C-alpha positions in Angstrom: -7.6 -6.5 5.4 -4.8 -5.5 6.6 -4.2 -1.8 5.3 -1.0 -0.7 4.6 0.9 2.6 3.1 3.9 2.1 0.9 6.5 4.6 0.9 9.1 4.5 -2.2 11.1 7.5 -3.7 12.0 7.6 -7.1 14.3 9.5 -9.3 11.9 12.2 -11.0 8.2 12.9 -10.5 7.9 10.9 -14.0 9.3 7.9 -12.7 6.9 8.4 -9.7 4.1 8.7 -11.8 4.6 5.7 -13.9 5.3 3.5 -10.6 1.9 5.1 -9.7 -0.1 4.0 -12.5 2.0 0.7 -13.2 0.6 -0.3 -9.5 -3.3 1.5 -9.4 -3.2 -0.1 -13.2 -2.5 -3.6 -11.9 -4.7 -3.1 -9.1 -1.4 -3.6 -6.3 -2.1 -0.7 -5.1 -5.8 1.5 -4.3 -3.9 4.8 -5.0 -0.8 6.5 -5.5 0.1 9.6 -4.0 3.1 11.7 -5.6 4.7 13.9 -3.7 7.3 16.2 -5.5 10.9 18.0 -4.2 12.3 16.3 -1.3 15.9 16.1 -0.7 17.3 13.0 0.5 20.7 12.6 2.4 21.9 9.2 2.6 25.0 6.8 2.7 25.7 5.2 -0.4 28.5 3.5 -1.6 31.1 4.5 1.3 30.0 8.1 1.1 26.7 10.7 2.2 24.9 12.0 -0.8 22.3 14.5 -1.0 19.8 14.0 -4.4 16.2 15.5 -4.9 14.2 13.1 -5.3 10.3 12.5 -5.5 8.5 10.4 -2.8 5.8 8.1 -3.6 2.7 6.7 -1.3 0.9 4.0 -2.4 -2.1 2.8 -0.1 -2.9 -1.4 -0.4 -3.2 -4.6 1.7 -0.1 -6.0 3.6 -0.8 -9.2 1.7 0.8 -7.4 -1.4 3.2 -5.9 0.0 5.9 -8.6 -1.7 4.5 -8.1 -5.0 4.7 -4.2 -4.9 7.9 -4.4 -3.6 8.9 -7.0 -6.5 7.1 -5.1 -9.4 8.9 -1.5 -8.2 12.6 -3.7 -8.4 11.2 -4.3 -11.5 10.4 -0.8 -13.3 12.7 1.6 -10.8 15.7 2.9 -12.0 17.7 3.1 -9.1 19.6 -0.8 -7.8 18.3 -0.7 -4.5 15.0 1.5 -4.6 13.3 2.4 -1.4 9.9 0.3 -0.3 9.2 0.7 3.3 5.5 -1.0 4.2 3.9 1.2 7.2 0.5 -0.5 8.7 -2.4 1.8 9.5 -3.8 1.0 12.2 -6.8 3.3 12.0 -9.2 5.4 9.9 -11.7 6.2 7.9 -13.6 2.8 8.0 -15.0 3.7 4.7 -11.7 4.8 3.0 -10.3 1.3 4.3 -12.9 -0.5 2.6 -12.1 1.2 -0.6 -8.4 0.2 -0.5 -9.8 -3.7 -0.1 -12.3 -3.2 -2.6 -9.7 -1.5 -5.4 -7.3 -4.6 -4.7 -9.5 -7.2 -4.0 -8.9 -8.8 -7.7 -5.4 -9.4 -7.6 -4.6 -12.8 -7.2 -2.4 -13.2 -4.1 
């Protein structure tokens, strides 16, 4: 099992919670953490933008990254949502096993 964290940004806490609930409910993720009140500075359509956003961190398996990304694109309000997977290289073995168990029934 190759566990990963997926970093996602959303326009609001409500949207981030809806995404997290969908991903966990569909067993695409074992857990979702919502981090409210971040400020993002980015270039979009040729101009530097600065907006308030909410960060969502989900724990899943590498094999599910493409499905998580597709599901986020289906549900997200942004034209080009941030969905970035970061490998987990170590950690509490029991927690990593829990991620595997909570996403095990998901067909890949």
